[in-house]
N, C-alpha and C positions, 0 to 999 in steps of 0.2 A: 188525825190526818193533816197533811200539809195542803192548804188550800190557797196558797199565795198566788195572786194574779188570776185566779179563776173567778169569773163574774157571771151573773144572771141579769138579763136585760128584760124589763117588763114589756110584754107584747111580742117577744121573740122566743121561739122554742129553743130548747137546748141550753148549752153553756158556752161561754166565750173565754178566751185568754187575752189578757191585757198585753198590747204590743207597744204602744207609744201614746204620748199625750200631745195633742195639738193645741191651737189657740182657743178654739171654741168647741172642740170635740176630742174624743179619744179614739185611737185605732184599736180595734179588737179583731180577733180571729176565732171563727166558729170551731169548736173542738172537733166536731165530726166531719164537717164539709171542708174545713181549712180555708173557707172564704173569709177574706178580710173586709171590714166595713167600718164606717164611722158612727160612733154613738155620741150624739150631741148632748149638750148640757140639759136640754129639755127632757131627754129620755131618763127613765128611772133605772139606774144602774146600781146593782148591789154586789159587793164583793163577798163571796162565800166565807172568807176569812173573818169578816166582821159580823156575820149572822149568828145569833144565839137563840136557843130554844127555852121557852119559859118552863120553869119547874116549880114545885112547891117550895123549894129553897132558893139557891142561887141559880141564875141563868147559866145554861151549859152551852159553850161554843159548839158550832155545828161540826167542827173537826172532831171533837170528843164524841159527839153523837155518832158520827161515822165510825169511830173506833169501836163503839158498842155494837153497832150493826155488823161490823166485820167479825167480831167475836161471836155474836149470836148466830150468824150464818156460816161460821167456820171458814171464812174467807170466800164464801160463795156470793151469789147475787141476792139482792133483797126482793121483797114482794113486788109484784107488778103494780105499778102506780094506778092502773086502771081497775084494780080489784074493787070488790064491794066495800063501801065505807065502813061497815062494821068489822070486816076482816082487816082493814087498814088500821082501825083503832086497836083491835085486839093485838095485831102484830106490833104496833108501836108501844103498847103497854109492856110487851115482853122486852123491848129494847130499852125503854126509859120509863120504869114503873111510876116514878113521881112527876111525870110531866103535868103541866097545868092544863087540865081538860077544858077549862073555860076560855083560856086564851090561845090554845093551840087547836086550830081547826083541821078538818079533814083535808082541806085544800093544802094546808101546810105539810101534812103527812105525805100527801101525794108528791109534792115537790121534793121532799127529803128522799123518798124512795126513788123517784126518777133521777135526781142528781147523783145519788149514790151509784145507781146502775150504769149511768153514763160514764162516770169516772172509773168504775170497775171494768167496763168493756174496753176502755182505752188504756188500762193499766196505769192509771194516774192516782191510785190510792196509795199514798206514801205515808207511812207512820212517822210521827215525830222522832221516835227512837232511831229509826233507820236514817233519817235526815241528820240527826245529831252524830251518829256513827260516821256517816259519810263526811260531814264537816270536820270531825275529829281526824279522820284519815287524811283529808286535804291539809289540815293544819300541821299534822305530823310530817307529811311529805314536804310542805313548804319549809318547815323548821329544819328538816334534814338537808334540804337543798341549800338553805341559808348557811348551815353549819359547814357543809362542804365548801361552799363559796368562800366563807371566812377563812377556813384552813388553807385553801388555795391562795388566797390573798396574802396571808401571813407567810406562806412558803415562798411566794414570789418576792415579797419584800425582803425576806432573809437572803434569798439568792442575789438580789440586787445589791444588798449590803456587802455580801461576800465578794461580788465582782468588783464593787467600788474599792474595797479594801485591797484586793489583789492589784487593781490598776494603780492605786497609790503606791504600793510597795514596788511595783515594776518601774514606776516613774522615778521613785527615789533611787533605785538601783541604776537607772539610765543616767540620771543627773550625776550620781557618784562616779560612774565610769567616765563621764565627760570631764570631770574635774581632775582626773588622774594625770593627764598630760602636762599640767602646769609645772610640776617639779622638773620635768625634762627641759622646759623652756628656761628655767633658772639655770640648769646645768649648762645649757647652750650659751647663755649669757656669761656664765663663769668661764667657759672655754674661750670666749672671745677676748677676755681681758689680756691674756698673754699676747694676742695679736696687737692690741693697742700698745703694749710695752715695746714690741718690735718696731712699731712705727715711731715711737719716741727715740729709740736707739738710732734709727735711720736719720732722724732729725738732728741728733747730736753729732753725727759724722761731719757735717759741714763746719761745725764748731772746731773740730780738730784741724781741718784744713785752714781755717782762718788763723788758728794758732801757728801753724807752720808758716803762714804768710807773714805773721808778725816776726817770727824768728828770722825769716829770710831778710826782712827789712833791717833788722838790727845790725847785721854786718855792714850794711851800706852806710848806716849812720856812723859807725866806727871808722869807716874809711874816710869819711869827711873830716872827722876829728883828727885823724892822723895827718891829713893834708894840711889842716890848719896848724898843726903842731910843727910841721916841717917849715912852715913859713916863719 
């Protein structure tokens, strides 16, 4: 049986559950009354998980003894701890035949029977196998959740990679479309060249006029020469 955090306090009837640890005391809760109180370091506090029963061989943990009682009573209650001492001894021999009769007293058997019946009445008798199965279920559930979370994370990362790739492709296409008008600008410049030629032609026209002026002046010079010849 699982007896973690279940405690017995000397001088106090019943069993207690450990709640918290203080500076000079521990906080406990009575299993039956649910009343919380402080157990100071001066009090004799025993954890049921740490109690063992003397046998002719190795000591047996109290949890294992409770397992044997549960089997003997077919899941029912144990003997009344107020029963006759001889009945208590006979009953405990049926539970643990090799218990040390010199070191295990009737008072110890009474406590074992009383504690077992308290836990039985509160449905707190949990076998180690049941606990192991429950822990295994929790581990499987956590593992499954972690697996789903990991898959979702990978899927999200792949989605981000695809979106980034699409964004890069779109950006390249946009940049490519912006570069297309440049050849048109070159064509425009090419078309402007004839315009420049026209302007050059216009500038050459005054040169023709100047030539005409030179031609007009030549006769005048001839006239002068003719006059001088007449002389």
